[in-house]
C-alpha positions as CSV (number, residue, x, y, z in Angstrom):
1,X,183.8,118.7,123.2
2,X,186.4,115.9,123.7
3,X,185.5,112.8,121.6
4,X,183.8,110.2,123.7
5,X,185.8,107.2,124.7
6,X,183.1,104.6,125.3
7,X,182.3,101.0,124.5
8,X,181.3,102.0,120.9
9,X,184.6,103.8,120.4
10,X,186.6,100.8,121.6
11,X,184.3,98.2,119.9
12,X,184.0,99.9,116.5
13,X,187.1,102.1,116.4
14,X,190.0,100.5,118.3
15,X,188.9,96.9,118.2
16,X,188.8,96.4,114.4
17,X,192.2,97.9,114.1
18,X,193.7,95.7,116.8
19,X,192.1,92.7,115.1
20,X,192.9,93.6,111.5
21,X,196.5,92.3,111.6
22,X,195.4,88.9,112.8
23,X,192.6,88.7,110.2
24,X,195.0,89.3,107.3
25,X,198.3,87.7,108.4
26,X,199.9,87.8,111.9
27,X,198.6,89.4,115.0
28,X,202.1,90.2,116.3
29,X,201.9,93.8,115.2
30,X,198.9,94.4,117.5
31,X,200.8,92.7,120.3
32,X,203.8,94.9,119.8
33,X,201.6,98.0,119.7
34,X,200.0,97.1,123.1
35,X,203.4,96.7,124.6
36,X,205.1,99.7,123.0
37,X,206.7,102.0,125.6
38,X,207.6,104.9,123.4
39,X,205.3,107.2,121.3
40,X,207.2,106.9,118.0
41,X,207.0,103.1,118.0
42,X,203.4,103.2,119.0
43,X,202.6,105.7,116.2
44,X,204.3,103.6,113.5
45,X,202.6,100.5,114.6
46,X,199.2,102.2,114.9
47,X,199.6,103.6,111.4
48,X,200.4,100.0,110.1
49,X,197.3,98.7,111.8
50,X,195.2,101.5,110.4
51,X,196.4,100.6,106.9
52,X,195.7,96.9,107.6
53,X,192.2,97.8,108.7
54,X,191.5,99.7,105.5
55,X,192.7,96.7,103.6
56,X,190.5,94.4,105.7
57,X,187.5,96.7,104.9
58,X,188.1,96.4,101.2
59,X,188.5,92.6,101.3
60,X,185.3,92.3,103.5
61,X,183.4,94.4,100.9
62,X,184.7,92.3,98.0
63,X,183.9,89.0,99.7
64,X,180.4,90.3,100.7
65,X,179.7,91.1,97.1
66,X,181.0,87.8,95.9
67,X,179.0,85.8,98.5
68,X,175.8,87.8,97.7
69,X,176.2,87.0,94.0
70,X,176.8,83.4,94.8
71,X,173.7,83.2,96.9
72,X,171.6,85.0,94.3
73,X,172.7,82.5,91.8
74,X,171.5,79.7,94.1
75,X,168.1,81.5,94.5
76,X,167.7,81.8,90.8
77,X,168.4,78.1,90.3
78,X,166.0,77.2,93.1
79,X,163.3,79.4,91.6
80,X,163.7,77.9,88.2
81,X,163.4,74.4,89.8
82,X,160.2,75.5,91.7
83,X,161.9,75.2,95.1
84,X,161.8,77.4,98.2
85,X,164.9,79.2,99.3
86,X,166.7,77.5,102.3
87,X,166.1,78.8,105.8
88,X,169.8,78.6,106.5
89,X,172.4,79.7,104.0
90,X,175.7,77.7,103.4
91,X,178.2,79.2,101.0
92,X,181.7,77.8,100.3
93,X,184.5,79.0,98.0
94,X,188.2,78.7,97.8
95,X,188.8,82.5,97.5
96,X,187.1,83.4,100.7
97,X,189.8,84.4,103.3
98,X,189.4,82.5,106.5
99,X,190.1,85.6,108.6
100,X,187.2,87.5,107.0
101,X,184.4,84.9,106.7
102,X,183.0,85.7,110.2
103,X,182.6,89.4,109.4
104,X,181.0,88.7,106.1
105,X,178.6,86.1,107.6
106,X,177.4,88.7,110.0
107,X,176.6,91.1,107.2
108,X,174.9,88.4,105.2
109,X,172.6,87.7,108.2
110,X,171.6,91.3,108.2
111,X,171.1,91.3,104.4
112,X,169.1,88.1,104.2
113,X,167.5,87.8,107.7
114,X,168.5,84.1,108.1
115,X,171.4,82.2,109.6
116,X,174.6,82.0,107.5
117,X,177.5,79.6,107.3
118,X,180.4,80.9,105.3
119,X,183.3,78.5,104.5
120,X,186.8,79.4,103.3
121,X,187.8,76.3,101.4
122,X,191.4,75.0,101.6
123,X,193.1,72.3,99.6
124,X,191.9,69.5,101.9
125,X,190.4,71.2,104.9
126,X,188.3,74.3,105.3
127,X,187.4,76.8,108.0
128,X,183.9,78.1,108.4
129,X,182.1,80.7,110.5
130,X,178.4,80.6,111.4
131,X,176.3,83.6,112.4
132,X,172.6,83.4,113.5
133,X,169.5,85.3,114.4
134,X,168.2,85.8,117.9
135,X,166.2,82.7,118.8
136,X,168.0,80.2,116.6
137,X,170.9,78.6,118.4
138,X,173.6,78.0,115.8
139,X,175.9,76.2,118.2
140,X,173.2,73.6,118.9
141,X,172.7,73.2,115.2
142,X,176.4,72.6,114.6
143,X,176.5,70.3,117.5
144,X,174.1,67.9,115.7
145,X,176.8,67.7,113.0
146,X,179.8,67.4,115.3
147,X,180.8,64.1,113.8
148,X,181.7,66.0,110.6
149,X,184.1,68.5,112.1
150,X,187.7,68.4,112.9
151,X,187.0,70.9,115.7
152,X,184.3,73.5,116.4
153,X,183.1,75.9,119.1
154,X,181.1,79.0,119.7
155,X,177.8,80.1,121.3
156,X,174.2,80.6,120.3
157,X,174.7,83.4,117.8
158,X,178.2,82.7,116.5
159,X,180.4,79.7,116.0
160,X,183.4,78.5,114.0
161,X,184.7,75.2,112.8
162,X,187.2,73.3,110.7
163,X,186.1,70.5,108.4
164,X,187.4,68.2,105.8
165,X,186.3,69.3,102.3
166,X,184.5,66.0,101.5
167,X,182.2,66.7,104.5
168,X,180.9,70.1,103.3
169,X,178.1,68.8,101.1
170,X,176.7,66.6,104.0
171,X,177.1,69.5,106.4
172,X,175.0,71.6,104.1
173,X,172.3,69.0,103.8
174,X,172.1,68.4,107.5
175,X,172.0,72.0,108.6
176,X,169.4,73.0,106.0
177,X,167.2,70.1,106.8
178,X,167.4,70.9,110.5
179,X,166.6,74.6,109.8
180,X,163.6,73.6,107.6
181,X,162.2,71.7,110.6
182,X,163.1,74.0,113.5
183,X,163.5,77.6,112.1
184,X,160.1,79.1,112.2
185,X,158.6,82.0,110.2
186,X,158.6,84.1,113.4
187,X,162.3,83.6,113.9
188,X,162.9,84.8,110.4
189,X,160.9,88.0,111.0
190,X,163.3,90.8,112.0
191,X,162.2,92.4,115.3
192,X,163.4,95.8,116.6
193,X,162.7,96.4,120.3
194,X,161.9,100.0,121.2
195,X,162.9,101.1,124.7
196,X,161.2,104.5,124.8
197,X,159.2,106.9,122.7
198,X,160.5,110.5,123.0
199,X,159.8,113.8,121.2
200,X,162.4,115.3,119.0
201,X,163.0,118.3,121.2
202,X,164.0,115.9,124.1
203,X,167.1,114.8,122.2
204,X,169.7,116.9,124.0
205,X,173.2,116.3,125.4
206,X,171.8,115.8,128.9
207,X,169.8,112.8,127.7
208,X,172.8,111.3,125.9
209,X,174.8,111.7,129.2
210,X,172.1,109.9,131.1
211,X,172.0,107.1,128.6
212,X,175.8,106.8,128.9
213,X,175.3,105.8,132.6
214,X,173.9,102.5,131.2
215,X,177.2,101.6,129.5
216,X,179.0,99.5,128.5
217,X,176.6,98.4,125.8
218,X,177.0,95.0,124.2
219,X,175.2,91.7,123.5
220,X,173.7,91.3,127.0
221,X,173.1,95.1,127.5
222,X,172.1,96.6,124.1
223,X,172.2,100.3,123.5
224,X,168.7,101.8,124.1
225,X,166.6,102.2,121.0
226,X,164.4,105.3,120.9
227,X,161.4,106.1,118.7
228,X,160.0,109.5,117.6
229,X,156.8,109.8,115.6
230,X,156.0,112.3,112.8
231,X,159.3,113.9,112.2
232,X,159.9,115.8,109.0
233,X,162.8,115.1,106.6
234,X,164.3,118.4,105.6
235,X,167.1,117.2,103.3
236,X,168.8,113.9,102.3
237,X,172.2,113.0,101.0
238,X,173.7,109.7,100.0
239,X,177.1,108.6,101.4
240,X,179.7,106.1,100.4
241,X,181.4,105.3,97.1
242,X,178.3,103.3,96.1
243,X,175.7,105.8,97.6
244,X,174.6,103.0,99.8
245,X,174.2,105.0,103.0
246,X,171.9,107.9,103.8
247,X,172.3,111.2,105.8
248,X,169.2,113.1,106.6
249,X,168.3,116.3,108.5
250,X,165.2,116.1,110.6
251,X,162.9,118.6,112.3
252,X,159.6,118.4,114.2
253,X,156.6,119.3,112.0
254,X,155.6,122.2,114.2
255,X,159.2,123.5,114.8
256,X,159.9,127.2,114.1
257,X,161.8,128.0,111.0
258,X,164.9,129.0,113.1
259,X,165.0,125.6,115.0
260,X,168.2,123.7,114.4
261,X,167.5,120.4,112.7
262,X,169.0,117.1,113.9
263,X,171.1,114.9,111.7
264,X,170.6,111.2,111.2
265,X,172.6,108.5,109.5
266,X,170.9,105.4,108.1
267,X,173.3,102.7,106.9
268,X,172.2,100.8,103.9
269,X,169.2,103.0,103.2
270,X,170.7,105.3,100.5
271,X,168.0,104.1,98.0
272,X,165.4,106.0,100.1
273,X,167.0,109.5,99.5
274,X,164.5,110.6,96.9
275,X,161.4,108.8,98.2
276,X,161.9,110.5,101.6
277,X,161.8,113.9,99.9
278,X,158.5,113.0,98.3
279,X,157.0,111.7,101.5
280,X,158.9,113.6,104.2
281,X,156.8,112.8,107.3
282,X,158.1,109.7,108.9
283,X,158.4,107.7,112.2
284,X,161.9,106.7,113.1
285,X,163.6,104.2,115.5
286,X,167.2,105.1,116.3
287,X,170.0,105.2,118.9
288,X,171.2,108.6,120.1
289,X,174.9,109.2,119.6
290,X,177.6,111.8,119.5
291,X,179.4,112.4,116.2
292,X,182.6,114.4,116.1
293,X,183.9,115.9,112.9
294,X,186.8,118.4,112.6
295,X,186.9,118.7,116.4
296,X,183.2,119.6,116.7
297,X,180.8,117.2,118.4
298,X,177.1,117.1,117.5
299,X,174.2,114.8,118.4
300,X,173.4,112.3,115.7
301,X,170.6,109.8,115.3
302,X,171.8,106.3,114.1
303,X,168.6,105.3,112.4
304,X,167.8,101.6,112.7
305,X,164.4,101.7,110.9
306,X,161.9,104.2,109.5
307,X,158.4,104.2,108.0
308,X,155.9,106.7,106.6
309,X,154.3,108.4,109.6
310,X,151.3,106.6,111.0
311,X,148.1,108.5,111.8
């Protein structure tokens, strides 16, 4: 099968490489690639952007780890003082690259399930990116602090701004006070919307092709999330240099021994590799995707959540 060229391929494959140059230094290389009129030039520029994207990934990982450690230090201090953690996180450091803070803020929202403002401090002025949860309008929150910004803009889930360094403490105080008053417990509870419940044997190429008719997927048209109950974990394997991610093979409990299992990938769930072998019967929520490796395409479940099978 030919690899699928769809919204996901563009959004997660091509897009980050086009954007990488601008995040690290100058976007002119991406501009020249898009205007290249011969294959050799396009190949060289694409190779440069691919290299820049790998560098961007490493920097993003490093900043994410640093920001996580910074916030955990704050949590420890708050716990020792007998205080509750803030409902909105604000982190600022002078070694956070301005072109990366938006990406890291998004990952921190996923990690901590609360809005995040991440600020790259400069000598006198700083640039920040804010990311939020569904239901909490981060643009409106920033708008209440507009007198503190040099400039700002965005929408309900993502925004950016520049600010004088001396205004950062007041910005933190105001945003966290506003979140304490308006960000409810329900908003902080992650919700996964299931579009349909299907049996494992219904996961075939024909279904994937039918789902593709709903593309392009994006913020206003999310990829359908499916659910299957009582599937059996046949094997598990951790992935990534830090064993953070999980690959599993799945079958129906009543499937014949010769039945071909389906593979699933669960990002950030590598710590469940051994527990799933001890308790292999689970319910899963996932998106159905095509995964191509060495020229061969197979169906793959991108697992969004799982739990022990319910009776």
